N, C-alpha and C positions, 0 to 999 in steps of 0.2 A: 045457817048456810055458810060454807067455807069462803073465805076471800081468797081469789085466784091471783094474787099479786106475786111476783117473782120472788121466792124465798130461798133459792139454791144459786151456787156459783157455777162457773163453767165446769170446774172439775166434777161437780155433782150432776150436771146435765150430761157430760160424757160418759160418766159411769152408769147412769140410768139408761142412756140410750143403749150402750153395749149390752148391758144385762138384759134389757127389753128385747133386743134383737135376739139374744141367745134363748131366751125364754119363748119368744115367738116362733123361733126355728125348731126348737124342742118340741113345742106344741104341735107344729104342722108335721113333723116326723111321727109323733105318736098318733096323730089323727089319721095320717096315711096308713101307718101300720095297722092301727085298729080296723080300718075300713077293709084293707086286704086280708086280715085274718078274722074279722068278724068279732073282734073283741070290744064289747061295748065299754069296758073300764077304760081300755086304752083311748077309745074316741071321747069319753067324758074328760079324762086327763088331758088330752091334747087340746081340747076346746077351753079348758080352764086355764092351762099355761098360755095359749095364745091370747086369750082375753088379758091376763095379767101383763104379758109382754106388750101388748098393744097399749095398755094404760101406762106402762112405764116408758113407752116412747112418747106418748102424749105428755107425760110429766116433763121429760127432757125437752121436747119442742117448746112448751110453755114456760119452762124454767120454774116450775112449780112442784112441790112435794106435798102430797096429801097428809102424810104422817106429820110433817112439820107444821102444816096449817092446823092440824089437831093438837099441837103443843108437844109432840113426842120428839126428842131429840135425835137426829140420826148422824152418823159419823161423816157422811158426805152431803 
């Protein structure tokens, strides 16, 4: 099990939050577009992007990076 102690600084938290909001917004746009046009691929892509964005916002709020917790070095 991964330890959820703070492992990123304020800069990393801000970057994750902004990118998370962008992913989430893009996911919602794709989801709506898919629902309006009936494109199942757009709906699936929208859900995936929204989930990723939500997880990144969670990481920013907690000050925790899953990749860093696994030992992978990230630039922020």
